[in-house]
C-alpha positions as CSV (number, residue, x, y, z in Angstrom):
1,M,127.3,101.7,111.6
2,T,123.5,102.7,111.8
3,D,121.2,101.2,109.5
4,V,120.7,104.9,108.4
5,Y,124.1,105.8,107.5
6,I,123.8,102.4,105.5
7,I,121.0,103.0,103.8
8,D,121.7,106.5,102.9
9,R,125.2,105.7,101.7
10,L,123.4,102.9,99.4
11,I,120.7,105.4,97.8
12,K,123.9,107.6,97.8
13,V,125.1,105.0,95.1
14,I,122.1,104.3,93.5
15,R,121.6,108.0,92.6
16,E,125.0,107.8,91.3
17,R,124.7,104.6,88.8
18,Q,121.4,106.4,88.2
19,Q,122.8,109.5,86.9
20,T,125.3,107.2,85.1
21,V,122.6,105.5,83.1
22,T,120.8,108.6,82.3
23,E,123.8,110.2,80.7
24,A,124.4,106.8,78.5
25,I,120.9,108.1,77.4
26,T,120.5,111.3,77.2
27,E,124.3,111.8,75.5
28,G,123.4,109.3,72.1
29,S,125.5,106.6,73.6
30,V,122.7,104.5,72.7
31,Q,123.8,102.2,69.2
32,D,120.1,100.8,69.1
33,F,116.4,100.4,70.8
34,A,117.8,97.8,71.9
35,A,120.0,99.0,74.2
36,F,118.0,101.7,75.0
37,R,115.2,99.8,76.4
38,H,117.9,98.1,78.6
39,L,119.3,101.1,79.8
40,R,115.4,101.9,80.6
41,G,115.2,98.8,82.5
42,K,118.0,99.5,84.6
43,L,116.9,103.0,85.4
44,E,113.7,101.5,86.4
45,V,114.9,99.3,88.3
46,W,117.6,101.3,90.1
47,K,114.2,103.2,91.2
48,E,112.5,100.6,92.1
49,V,115.9,99.6,95.1
50,E,115.3,103.5,95.7
51,D,112.0,103.5,96.9
52,E,112.4,100.1,98.8
53,L,115.0,101.7,100.7
54,R,113.5,104.9,101.3
55,L,110.4,103.2,102.6
56,L,112.6,101.1,104.9
57,L,114.0,103.9,106.3
58,K,110.9,105.4,106.7
59,K,110.2,102.2,108.8
60,Q,113.7,102.9,110.8
61,E,112.2,105.9,111.5
62,R,109.1,105.4,113.1
63,H,110.7,102.4,114.8
64,D,113.3,104.6,116.4
65,E,110.3,106.9,117.8
């Protein structure tokens, strides 16, 4: 398994989790404002992780050139 494959797979999983959190927020299953803030925080963390993985992928691609 290559690093690129692993990173691509992780990004796919992260996007699925972001989608799950987004659906929870938009479908109205949030019980109160505290729960909403918690879900928004989770969404931001998943976005940051995705961004970091993308940076690693770009660095790897530059290194391979």
